[in-house]
C-alpha positions as CSV (number, residue, x, y, z in Angstrom):
1,X,0.0,0.0,0.0
2,X,1.3,3.4,-0.9
3,X,1.4,6.6,1.1
4,X,-1.7,8.0,-0.7
5,X,-4.6,5.8,-1.8
6,X,-8.1,6.5,-3.2
7,X,-11.2,5.8,-1.2
8,X,-13.3,4.3,-4.0
9,X,-16.7,4.9,-2.3
10,X,-16.0,8.6,-2.1
11,X,-14.4,9.2,-5.5
12,X,-17.0,10.9,-7.8
13,X,-15.1,11.0,-11.1
14,X,-14.2,14.7,-11.0
15,X,-10.5,13.9,-11.8
16,X,-9.2,17.1,-10.1
17,X,-6.5,15.0,-8.6
18,X,-5.5,13.7,-12.0
19,X,-5.1,17.2,-13.4
20,X,-3.4,18.6,-10.3
21,X,-0.8,15.8,-9.6
22,X,2.7,17.2,-10.3
23,X,4.2,13.7,-10.8
24,X,1.4,12.5,-13.1
25,X,0.9,9.6,-10.6
26,X,-2.8,9.2,-10.8
27,X,-4.6,7.3,-13.5
28,X,-8.2,6.5,-14.2
29,X,-9.1,2.8,-13.9
30,X,-12.7,1.8,-14.3
31,X,-13.8,5.3,-13.7
32,X,-11.8,5.7,-10.5
33,X,-8.8,8.0,-9.9
34,X,-6.1,5.5,-8.8
35,X,-2.7,6.5,-7.4
36,X,0.2,4.9,-9.2
37,X,2.4,4.0,-6.2
38,X,5.7,3.8,-8.2
39,X,5.2,7.4,-9.6
40,X,3.8,9.0,-6.4
41,X,6.1,11.4,-4.6
42,X,3.8,11.7,-1.6
43,X,3.5,15.5,-1.8
44,X,-0.2,15.4,-0.7
45,X,-1.4,17.7,-3.4
46,X,-4.1,15.3,-4.5
47,X,-5.4,15.2,-0.9
48,X,-5.6,19.0,-0.8
49,X,-7.5,19.4,-4.1
50,X,-10.0,16.5,-3.6
51,X,-13.3,18.0,-2.7
52,X,-14.8,14.6,-2.1
53,X,-12.2,13.7,0.5
54,X,-11.5,10.6,-1.5
55,X,-7.8,10.4,-0.9
56,X,-6.4,8.8,2.2
57,X,-2.9,9.2,3.7
58,X,-1.2,6.2,5.3
59,X,-1.1,6.7,9.0
60,X,1.7,5.6,11.2
61,X,-0.1,6.3,14.5
62,X,-0.5,2.7,15.6
63,X,3.2,1.8,15.2
64,X,4.2,5.0,17.0
65,X,1.9,4.1,19.9
66,X,3.4,0.6,20.0
67,X,6.9,2.2,20.2
68,X,5.7,4.4,23.0
69,X,4.4,1.4,24.9
70,X,7.7,-0.5,24.4
71,X,10.9,-0.3,26.3
72,X,12.8,1.9,23.9
73,X,13.2,5.7,24.5
74,X,11.2,7.4,21.7
75,X,11.8,11.1,21.0
76,X,9.4,13.3,19.0
77,X,11.0,15.6,16.4
78,X,8.9,18.5,15.2
79,X,9.5,20.4,11.9
80,X,10.0,24.2,12.4
81,X,6.7,24.6,10.6
82,X,4.7,22.7,13.2
83,X,3.0,25.9,14.5
84,X,1.4,26.3,11.1
85,X,0.0,22.7,11.2
86,X,-1.4,23.2,14.7
87,X,-2.5,26.8,14.3
88,X,-5.4,26.6,16.8
89,X,-3.1,26.1,19.8
90,X,0.1,27.6,21.1
91,X,3.4,25.8,20.3
92,X,4.0,25.0,23.9
93,X,0.7,23.1,24.0
94,X,1.8,20.9,21.1
95,X,5.0,20.1,23.0
96,X,3.0,19.4,26.2
97,X,0.6,17.2,24.1
98,X,3.5,15.2,22.7
99,X,4.9,14.7,26.2
100,X,1.4,13.7,27.5
101,X,1.3,11.0,24.8
102,X,4.5,9.6,26.2
103,X,7.4,11.2,24.4
104,X,10.0,12.0,27.1
105,X,11.7,14.6,24.9
106,X,10.4,16.8,22.1
107,X,13.0,18.3,19.7
108,X,12.7,20.7,16.8
109,X,14.4,19.3,13.8
110,X,15.9,22.7,13.1
111,X,18.7,21.6,15.5
112,X,19.6,18.8,13.1
113,X,19.2,21.1,10.1
114,X,21.8,23.5,11.6
115,X,24.3,20.6,11.9
116,X,23.5,19.4,8.3
117,X,24.0,22.9,7.0
118,X,27.4,23.1,8.5
119,X,28.3,19.7,6.9
120,X,27.0,20.9,3.5
121,X,29.1,24.1,3.8
122,X,32.2,21.9,4.3
123,X,31.2,19.6,1.4
124,X,30.7,22.6,-1.0
125,X,34.2,23.9,-0.1
126,X,35.7,20.5,-0.7
127,X,34.0,20.1,-4.1
128,X,35.3,23.5,-5.4
129,X,31.8,25.0,-5.8
130,X,30.3,22.0,-7.6
131,X,26.5,22.4,-7.6
132,X,24.6,20.5,-5.0
133,X,20.8,20.2,-4.5
134,X,19.8,19.8,-0.9
135,X,16.3,19.7,0.7
136,X,14.7,18.1,3.7
137,X,11.5,17.8,1.7
138,X,10.7,14.1,1.0
139,X,8.4,15.0,-2.0
140,X,11.3,16.8,-3.7
141,X,13.8,14.0,-2.9
142,X,11.3,11.5,-4.3
143,X,10.7,13.6,-7.4
144,X,14.4,13.9,-8.2
145,X,15.0,10.2,-7.5
146,X,12.2,9.1,-9.8
147,X,12.1,11.7,-12.5
148,X,15.5,13.4,-12.6
149,X,17.9,10.5,-11.7
150,X,20.7,12.1,-13.7
151,X,20.9,14.6,-10.8
152,X,21.3,11.9,-8.3
153,X,24.7,10.2,-8.2
154,X,24.7,6.6,-9.4
155,X,26.6,5.5,-6.3
156,X,23.8,6.8,-4.0
157,X,21.0,5.3,-6.2
158,X,22.4,1.8,-5.8
159,X,22.9,2.1,-2.0
160,X,19.2,3.3,-1.4
161,X,17.6,0.2,-2.9
């Protein structure tokens, strides 16, 4: 099962998702807009544009709750944009909510981004200004890997499979 799927009972053949998919990852099969898993970059655009709410995003809530119930220490990492996703509450309330769920620590991934930025700066200097494309966005990474593989070094492509 892919990250995004179609809820067939709700799909009403408007095909907005087909027209709006940047990766052309939705095809019509027997009148239903079906996500092509191999082409999907999981950007969520089809979910946003579907007025029938006929697209579903794969949830990982259950495995996370299982991890929280286990013996391992599980830390929540929030993107710097988390206040926009939870705009009806204060940022401190989101952190408190994560702790109430059982996360002993809540970090903002910007800390890791700062470390990564420093490493990229060193890499650019070592490569004499050779162009690099960097992003934390999984949709962009997926798009480059699937549709612009010439931008992705062959040595990295084989190690990711």
